[in-house]
C-alpha positions in Angstrom: -6.0 -5.0 43.1 -4.1 -3.0 40.5 -6.0 -0.9 38.0 -5.2 -1.9 34.4 -2.9 0.6 32.7 -4.5 2.5 30.0 -2.6 3.1 26.8 -1.6 6.5 25.5 -0.8 5.1 22.0 -3.2 7.1 19.8 -3.2 4.4 17.0 -4.1 1.7 19.5 -6.9 3.9 21.0 -8.3 4.7 17.6 -8.1 1.1 16.4 -9.9 -0.1 19.5 -12.6 2.5 19.2 -13.3 2.5 15.5 -11.9 -0.7 13.9 -11.7 -3.6 16.3 -14.7 -5.9 16.1 -16.0 -4.2 12.9 -15.4 -6.6 10.0 -16.3 -3.9 7.3 -13.9 -1.4 8.8 -11.2 -4.1 9.2 -11.6 -5.0 5.5 -11.5 -1.3 4.5 -8.3 -0.8 6.5 -6.6 -3.8 4.9 -7.5 -2.6 1.4 -6.1 0.9 2.2 -2.9 -0.7 3.5 -2.6 -2.8 0.3 -2.9 0.4 -1.9 -0.4 2.2 0.3 2.0 -0.7 0.0 1.9 -0.7 -3.8 2.3 3.1 -4.0 5.3 3.0 -1.7 7.0 0.3 -3.6 6.6 2.0 -6.9 7.9 5.3 -5.4 10.8 3.6 -3.6 11.9 1.6 -6.6 11.7 4.7 -8.9 13.8 6.7 -6.4 16.3 3.9 -6.0 16.7 3.8 -9.8 17.4 7.6 -9.8 14.4 8.3 -12.1 11.9 11.1 -12.1 8.3 10.3 -12.7 8.6 11.6 -16.2 11.7 9.5 -17.0 10.0 6.3 -15.7 6.9 7.2 -17.7 9.0 7.5 -20.9 10.7 4.1 -20.3 7.3 2.3 -20.1 5.4 4.4 -22.6 3.0 6.3 -20.4 2.6 9.7 -19.0 4.1 11.3 -15.9 0.6 11.8 -14.5 0.0 8.0 -14.7 3.1 7.4 -12.6 2.0 10.0 -10.2 -1.4 8.3 -9.8 0.3 4.9 -9.2 2.4 6.5 -6.4 -0.7 7.9 -4.8 -2.0 5.7 -1.9 -5.6 6.7 -2.8 -5.4 5.3 -6.3 -7.5 2.3 -7.0 -6.8 1.5 -10.7 -3.7 -0.6 -10.5 -3.4 -3.0 -13.3 -1.2 -6.0 -13.4 0.0 -5.1 -16.8 1.1 -1.6 -15.7 2.8 -3.0 -12.6 4.7 -5.5 -14.8 5.8 -2.8 -17.2 7.2 -0.7 -14.2 8.8 -3.8 -12.7 10.5 -4.6 -16.0 11.8 -1.1 -16.5 13.2 -1.2 -13.0 14.7 -4.7 -13.3 12.2 -6.2 -10.9 9.4 -8.7 -11.2 5.9 -8.6 -9.8 5.0 -11.3 -7.3 1.4 -11.9 -6.2 0.6 -14.0 -3.2 -2.6 -15.3 -1.7 -2.5 -15.5 2.1 -5.2 -16.7 4.4 -7.5 -14.2 6.1 -7.1 -14.2 9.8 -9.0 -11.5 11.7 -7.2 -12.5 14.9 -3.9 -11.3 13.4 -5.1 -8.0 11.9 -2.4 -5.4 12.3 -3.1 -2.2 14.1 
């Protein structure tokens, strides 16, 4: 009988050890991924538009530090109004979707 192969993938090991089977940690991980996704999109769209944080801030009537916070994955104060203002300035629109929770399909 063959011995099962162990993984050397650090992410998979950490997920199995600390997250898998722990609903609170799974929820926390998903929330962090959502914040990261928003921060990355704001940053990527701003860069694609060739704007600095200060320039984007000026276009939407806020400060450079507000844009910096929005591009920070740890930021928790996203408002729909602010995201719409950014989207409009960058010729985008905000789309919100509700998707079913499915713990069996939680990403690593």
